[in-house]
N, C-alpha and C positions, 0 to 999 in steps of 0.2 A: 518514574516516581510511583510509589505505591499508592493505591487508592485511599488507604487509611489516612495519609497525610495530605491529600490533594487540597482539602479545604484550608488547612493551615498554610500550605505553600501559597495558595491564592491570596490569603490575607497578607502574607509577607510581600507579595508582588504589588499589592495595592499601595504600599508605602514607597515603592521604588525598587530599582534594581539592586541597590546596596542595602545590606541589613547587618545588624549585630547579632551575635549568638544569644544575647539576652532577649532580643526581640523574638527570636524563634522559641526560646525557652518559655517566654510569656504566653506563647500560643500553644504550648504543650509539645513542642518538637524538641526531643532530647538531643544533646550534643553528639551522642553516638549516631543519631540519624543524620546530623549534619555531616559527619565524617563519611557516612555511606553515600550521601548525595555528592560529596566532594569526590569520592573514589569513582563514582559512576559518571562524573563529568557534568552533572546538572548544575553544580555551583563551583565557584573558585574562591579559595581563601586568599584575601588581599593582605591581611595581616592578622595578628592575634585578635580573635573575636569579631573580625570584619569579613563579610562575604559578599559576593556578587553572583547573580544568576548568570550562568555561563553564556547564554545568548546575549547578554548585556555587557559582557566583560570587555568589549572593544571600546567602551567609553573611556576616553583619556582622562577627563577631569570629573571628579565626583564632588558634588556639593554635600559636605557632611555637616 
């Protein structure tokens, strides 16, 4: 992950492993950046607008 976004990513992690694209947007992380994080394997897209940090993706049940 790039150092520019590290603080925002840490904020997302505080809320838990699963997050919405609008949560990222509210922290100033563009959706194009989410796509780059997905392509690099840092996050995984669960469904439209719903993501999980890759190291947390082995969780079977998510409390949304």
